[in-house]
C-alpha positions in Angstrom: -24.1 -16.9 17.5 -20.1 -17.2 16.6 -17.8 -14.2 16.9 -16.1 -13.2 13.6 -12.5 -14.2 14.1 -10.3 -10.8 12.7 -7.1 -11.4 11.6 -4.0 -8.9 13.3 -2.2 -7.1 10.7 0.6 -4.9 11.8 0.2 -1.4 10.0 3.2 -0.6 8.5 2.6 3.2 8.9 2.9 3.4 12.6 6.2 0.9 13.1 8.5 3.7 14.0 6.1 5.4 16.6 5.4 1.8 18.0 8.9 1.3 17.9 9.4 4.6 19.9 6.9 3.9 22.5 8.5 0.4 22.9 12.0 1.8 23.9 10.5 4.7 25.9 8.8 2.2 28.5 11.4 -0.1 28.4 13.6 2.9 29.7 11.2 3.8 31.9 11.2 0.5 33.2 14.5 0.3 33.8 14.8 3.6 35.6 11.8 2.8 37.9 13.4 -0.5 38.8 16.7 0.5 38.9 16.0 3.9 41.7 14.2 1.0 43.7 10.8 2.7 43.1 7.6 0.8 45.4 7.3 -2.8 43.8 3.8 -4.6 43.7 3.1 -3.3 40.1 5.3 -3.0 36.9 5.7 0.9 37.8 5.4 3.3 41.0 2.7 5.7 40.4 5.2 8.7 39.3 6.6 6.9 36.4 3.8 5.0 35.6 2.8 8.5 35.1 5.4 9.9 33.1 5.0 7.0 30.6 1.1 7.4 30.3 1.8 11.3 29.5 4.6 10.2 26.6 2.2 8.0 25.6 -0.6 10.7 25.4 2.2 12.7 23.3 3.2 10.2 20.8 0.2 8.9 19.8 -1.1 13.4 19.3 2.4 14.0 17.3 1.9 16.8 14.4 4.6 14.7 12.4 2.6 11.1 12.4 5.2 8.6 11.7 7.4 10.8 9.9 8.4 11.8 14.0 11.9 12.3 14.3 13.2 11.6 17.9 12.6 13.9 20.4 15.8 15.8 20.3 15.5 16.5 17.0 12.5 17.6 16.9 11.5 21.5 15.5 8.1 21.6 18.2 8.6 20.5 21.6 5.0 19.5 23.0 5.8 17.8 26.4 6.1 20.4 29.3 9.4 21.3 30.7 8.9 19.8 34.2 8.2 16.6 32.0 10.8 17.0 29.8 13.1 17.2 32.0 11.8 14.2 33.8 11.7 12.0 30.6 15.7 13.6 30.3 16.8 12.2 33.6 14.9 8.8 32.8 16.9 8.5 29.2 20.0 10.0 30.5 19.9 6.9 33.4 18.6 4.2 30.9 20.1 5.4 27.7 23.6 3.2 28.4 22.0 0.2 30.7 19.9 -0.1 27.1 23.0 -1.7 25.5 23.0 -4.5 28.0 19.2 -4.8 28.0 17.4 -4.2 25.3 20.4 -4.0 22.4 17.8 -3.8 19.4 15.7 -1.5 20.6 18.8 0.9 21.7 20.1 0.5 18.2 16.8 1.4 16.3 17.1 4.3 18.6 20.3 5.2 17.2 19.1 4.5 13.7 15.6 6.7 14.1 18.4 9.5 16.2 19.9 9.9 12.6 17.0 10.3 10.7 16.1 13.8 9.5 13.5 16.5 11.1 10.6 16.6 8.3 9.2 19.9 8.1 5.9 21.0 10.0 2.7 20.0 8.4 1.3 23.1 6.6 -1.9 24.4 9.0 -5.3 24.7 7.7 -6.8 27.6 6.4 -8.4 29.4 8.9 -11.9 30.9 8.4 -12.5 34.0 8.4 -13.7 35.9 12.1 -17.2 37.7 12.0 -20.5 36.4 11.5 -21.8 33.9 9.6 -23.3 34.6 5.9 -27.5 34.2 6.3 -28.5 31.1 3.5 -30.3 32.8 0.9 -33.9 32.3 1.7 -36.6 31.5 -1.1 -39.4 33.2 -3.1 -38.7 37.0 -1.4 
């Protein structure tokens, strides 16, 4: 039985988040390589953990693809220590990105100029208390 061939199409709705993830991954790789972290794998354990954490946060962003850059964001979804680690990585890798990844760095600068959207409306909360009993027939 032949397997069906599925064409790959890029979903235009998620292009900003995909590019932000690619930029962050490039910054973490530059930082890890530049600080002489143990070679053997593309990233050391600490940098791989940081990238995995940032990826999870990016995938679960409440703004979706309208997400602004983290400096302009209204919601800080990173924990304090992880936010500081990302800040250190970006401070070190940011100036080097212009030479290694000029297109990504230019797009990151443009994305940083986009205004932050308003927070999405929360769904209405259900009333606290016992649930009403379903109606019984015939009584």
